[in-house]
PAVEX-669114 format. One record per residue: x, y, z of N, C-alpha, C, O in turn; residue in one letter; residue number from 1. Coordinates in pm, 1 decimal. Each point is the difference from the previous one (the first is absolute). Layout:
REM PAVEX-669114
> X,Y,Z,X,Y,Z,X,Y,Z,X,Y,Z,A,NUM;
...
REM end
This chain:
REM PAVEX-669114
> -5832.3,-9832.1,4071.1,8.7,-101.3,122.3,-53.2,10.3,110.9,-17.1,108.4,55.7,M,1;
> -19.4,-228.7,-4.2,-53.7,59.7,172.4,76.7,14.4,79.2,116.0,-21.5,-35.3,S,2;
> -136.4,57.8,157.4,107.0,29.7,71.8,31.0,-132.7,58.6,110.0,-6.3,55.0,T,3;
> -195.1,-119.6,-54.4,85.5,-135.2,8.1,112.2,-58.1,-94.0,108.3,-58.4,3.1,E,4;
> -205.9,113.4,-92.0,148.7,-69.3,-145.1,89.7,102.3,28.7,108.3,-32.6,-48.8,D,5;
> -100.1,147.8,107.9,175.6,82.6,8.3,30.6,-72.2,136.0,111.1,37.9,37.0,K,6;
> -155.4,-110.1,35.2,42.5,-42.0,133.0,74.1,-123.4,-22.8,115.3,-37.1,22.1,M,7;
> -254.9,-31.0,-90.9,108.1,-139.6,-58.5,142.9,-3.0,-82.8,92.0,-81.1,10.9,L,8;
> -102.6,185.5,-89.1,131.5,39.1,-96.2,108.9,31.2,94.8,115.8,-35.8,-21.3,E,9;
> -150.8,100.0,121.9,64.0,26.3,82.5,91.2,-74.7,109.3,117.1,8.8,37.2,E,10;
> -230.2,-87.2,-4.3,63.3,-122.7,80.3,46.6,-122.8,-59.0,31.4,-95.1,71.6,L,11;
> -21.9,88.4,-254.4,58.5,-54.2,-19.5,138.1,21.7,-67.2,78.3,-92.3,-22.5,K,12;
> -56.0,218.1,-6.6,124.1,29.7,8.2,62.1,-22.3,137.6,84.2,-89.8,0.3,K,13;
> -105.9,150.4,117.3,45.4,-52.3,158.0,68.6,-113.7,-5.9,118.5,-25.5,21.7,I,14;
> -220.7,-47.1,-57.9,28.1,-172.7,-7.5,98.1,5.7,-94.5,108.7,-13.7,56.3,S,15;
> -98.7,25.7,-156.8,108.3,-10.7,-114.8,142.4,33.5,30.7,86.9,-59.5,-63.6,A,16;
> -52.3,148.9,154.7,80.7,100.5,61.4,36.6,-81.5,108.1,120.1,12.8,24.0,S,17;
> -170.8,-82.9,42.0,38.2,-72.5,115.2,48.6,-189.5,1.1,38.9,-89.4,75.2,L,18;
> -76.1,117.3,-215.3,68.5,-168.7,3.3,132.1,-23.9,-11.2,70.3,97.7,-25.5,E,19;
> -23.4,-193.4,36.8,133.6,-59.6,7.4,50.9,-18.5,-109.0,-38.5,-85.4,-79.8,K,20;
> 168.6,193.6,55.7,66.7,-26.9,-96.6,68.1,-158.6,-37.4,-4.1,-71.4,100.2,A,21;
> 56.3,11.8,-204.1,34.0,-87.5,-30.0,146.4,-0.9,108.7,49.2,95.2,60.5,P,22;
> -9.4,-226.2,-63.6,162.0,5.6,73.3,75.5,6.6,-107.7,-22.5,-74.5,-95.4,P,23;
> 142.5,181.6,94.4,108.9,24.2,-57.9,45.0,-165.5,-100.3,-31.7,-116.6,23.6,P,24;
> 88.1,157.4,-99.2,59.0,-123.2,-83.5,100.7,-8.6,10.4,79.8,87.4,-33.8,V,25;
> -43.1,-223.1,96.8,132.4,-60.5,65.1,118.6,28.0,-118.2,-23.2,-25.6,-118.1,P,26;
> 136.0,73.8,157.7,115.8,-20.8,-97.7,70.2,-108.1,-52.7,20.5,-110.8,49.7,P,27;
> 19.1,164.8,-174.1,31.6,-124.9,-49.8,141.5,23.8,-72.0,60.7,92.6,-53.8,K,28;
> -40.1,-247.5,87.1,178.7,-2.4,-11.8,65.4,-37.3,134.7,-54.0,27.1,107.2,G,29;
> 164.4,-86.2,-116.7,69.9,-103.1,128.7,38.1,115.3,101.0,-24.0,3.9,120.7,F,30;
> 95.8,98.4,-207.5,48.9,95.6,107.0,-94.5,88.7,56.3,34.1,48.5,107.9,V,31;
> -165.0,-8.3,-161.5,-92.6,78.1,51.8,-106.4,-83.9,94.4,-89.6,55.2,63.8,N,32;
> 111.2,-181.8,-65.2,-85.3,-88.8,87.6,94.7,-33.8,121.0,-45.0,-47.2,104.4,E,33;
> 165.4,71.1,-122.0,103.5,-10.6,89.9,-24.1,140.8,124.8,-19.7,-1.6,121.5,F,34;
> 30.3,92.2,-203.0,9.0,140.9,63.8,-144.3,-34.8,81.6,-3.3,1.8,123.1,K,35;
> -108.9,-31.9,-201.0,-121.9,33.6,114.8,-28.1,-100.1,76.5,-82.2,7.9,91.3,D,36;
> 157.2,-128.5,-124.5,-6.0,-116.5,136.5,107.5,85.7,130.2,-37.2,-23.3,115.0,F,37;
> 134.6,95.7,-125.8,135.6,58.7,84.9,-115.5,74.8,69.7,-29.7,-19.3,117.9,L,38;
> -45.4,123.1,-215.5,-66.4,100.0,116.1,-109.9,-29.1,40.9,-59.1,80.4,72.0,S,39;
> -7.9,-221.7,-111.4,-150.8,-44.6,51.0,34.5,-32.1,133.5,-58.9,55.2,93.0,K,40;
> 166.6,-156.0,-70.0,63.8,-74.5,121.9,102.3,72.7,76.9,51.3,-40.5,104.4,Y,41;
> -22.2,168.4,-174.1,110.6,125.3,91.8,101.5,-104.2,38.9,35.0,2.4,118.0,K,42;
> 21.1,-98.2,-200.7,167.4,-83.3,10.3,101.1,56.7,-79.5,99.7,-64.0,-33.6,I,43;
> -130.1,235.9,-13.0,108.1,32.1,-87.5,151.1,14.8,113.4,98.8,62.0,-39.4,L,44;
> -102.1,-116.5,154.5,118.8,26.1,105.4,85.6,-144.0,-50.5,116.3,-7.5,-39.6,G,45;
> -224.7,-109.1,57.6,13.7,-102.0,-11.4,70.5,-39.1,-111.6,111.6,-51.1,9.6,L,46;
> -162.7,69.1,-106.3,28.9,-2.6,-164.6,153.8,84.6,-2.3,100.9,-64.2,-29.1,A,47;
> -92.2,201.5,59.5,122.1,56.0,0.9,119.0,-97.5,85.2,112.8,-16.9,-46.3,V,48;
> -147.9,-29.0,146.8,110.5,-86.8,85.5,18.8,-116.9,-124.0,104.5,-16.4,-63.0,A,49;
> -188.2,-34.6,50.2,12.5,-137.5,-100.0,82.7,33.2,-82.5,107.5,-57.6,16.8,F,50;
> -111.0,138.0,-113.7,98.6,56.4,-98.9,114.0,59.1,31.5,83.2,17.3,-89.0,V,51;
> -58.0,23.9,218.4,135.8,44.8,61.2,38.8,-132.8,53.6,117.8,-26.7,-23.5,L,52;
> -179.8,-59.2,85.4,55.0,-100.6,59.0,76.5,-119.4,-122.8,96.0,-74.4,20.0,A,53;
> -179.5,90.7,-148.3,68.0,-59.6,-109.3,137.2,96.2,-54.6,99.6,-65.4,-30.8,L,54;
> -94.3,162.0,22.6,99.1,64.6,-50.1,136.5,-15.9,51.0,107.5,-13.4,-58.4,Y,55;
> -148.5,19.5,217.4,125.0,-40.6,116.5,46.6,-153.3,14.7,107.1,-31.5,51.8,V,56;
> -186.8,-46.7,-96.1,39.3,-151.1,-24.7,74.7,-10.9,-120.1,79.4,-92.8,-15.7,G,57;
> -98.0,178.6,-68.5,87.2,-4.7,-110.6,132.7,44.5,-1.3,104.7,-43.2,-48.2,L,58;
> -150.5,181.6,141.5,135.3,50.3,5.3,119.4,-65.3,104.9,120.1,26.0,-7.7,L,59;
> -174.0,-103.1,91.8,94.4,-118.3,115.1,33.3,-102.9,-82.7,111.6,-46.9,22.4,I,60;
> -186.7,-13.2,-129.8,74.6,-105.4,-59.1,109.9,47.7,-122.5,70.2,-76.4,-66.2,Q,61;
> -75.3,200.0,57.9,130.4,70.5,-77.8,88.6,-16.6,56.5,107.9,44.0,-39.9,A,62;
REM end
């Protein structure tokens, strides 16, 4: 192989290593999608407060 061919091969390897990886596969299922939503929008506190409000409401009605 000539020097140019070696350089071309090395550049192809570098180019292949710099390509972006494909995006991760989104989780499947309602629970996983809900967890992904909570982590993405950072509303875990709001979700916890909502669940607590439901239980407190049921407790007050009892």
